C-alpha positions in Angstrom: 0.0 0.0 0.0 2.7 2.5 1.0 4.9 1.5 -1.9 2.0 2.1 -4.2 1.5 5.6 -2.9 5.2 6.4 -3.5 5.1 4.9 -7.0 1.9 6.8 -7.9 3.4 10.1 -6.5 6.5 9.6 -8.6 4.5 8.9 -11.7 2.4 12.0 -11.3 5.4 14.1 -10.7 7.0 12.8 -13.9 3.8 13.3 -15.9 3.4 16.8 -14.5 7.0 17.7 -15.3 6.8 16.3 -18.8 3.6 18.2 -19.5 5.2 21.4 -18.2 8.3 20.9 -20.4 6.8 19.7 -23.6 3.2 20.9 -23.9 1.2 24.1 -23.7 -1.4 22.7 -21.3 -1.9 25.4 -18.6 -2.7 24.4 -15.1 -2.8 20.6 -15.5 1.0 20.2 -15.2 1.0 22.2 -12.0 -2.0 20.3 -10.6 -0.5 16.9 -11.4 2.9 17.9 -10.0 1.4 19.2 -6.8 -0.9 16.2 -6.2 2.0 13.9 -7.0 4.2 15.7 -4.5 1.6 15.4 -1.8 1.0 11.7 -2.5 4.8 11.1 -2.6 5.5 12.9 0.6 2.6 11.2 2.4 3.8 7.8 1.3 7.3 8.6 2.5 6.0 9.8 5.9 3.9 6.6 6.2 6.9 4.5 5.4 9.0 6.3 8.0 6.2 5.9 10.6 5.9 2.1 9.9 9.6 1.6 10.9 8.8 2.4 14.5 7.9 -0.4 16.9 4.2 -0.6 17.8 2.6 -1.9 21.0 1.7 -5.1 19.1 5.4 -5.6 18.1 6.3 -5.4 21.8 3.6 -7.8 22.8 4.6 -10.3 20.2 8.2 -10.3 21.3 9.6 -8.7 18.1 11.4 -5.9 20.1 14.0 -5.5 22.8 14.8 -2.7 25.2 18.2 -1.1 24.8 19.4 0.7 28.0 22.2 3.3 28.1 24.1 3.4 31.4 26.4 6.2 32.5 28.5 5.5 35.7 26.3 2.5 36.5 23.0 4.5 36.3 20.4 4.0 33.6 20.1 7.3 31.8 18.2 6.3 28.6 16.2 3.5 27.2 14.7 2.8 23.7 12.6 0.1 22.2 14.1 -1.4 19.0 13.4 -4.3 16.7 15.3 -7.5 17.4 17.9 -8.6 14.8 16.6 -11.1 12.4 18.9 -14.0 12.6 18.2 -17.1 10.6 
């Protein structure tokens, strides 16, 4: 789904840019480019958001807790995905 958004956004940007460069159609090139940019940026933001562990990932044991110690005292912790070892 997310990959489809990114591909559609890129295609619309390319079509809009091509129309701008090679035709005299006024407005359509800008409209397609703008919509394509919004779709592309939305897909990229969704892709970035999906890389973060969710509560279900923690529940299913797909994550681990990394703790940073300074002078023997825990100062930071972060939930990260476990390494996929086969």
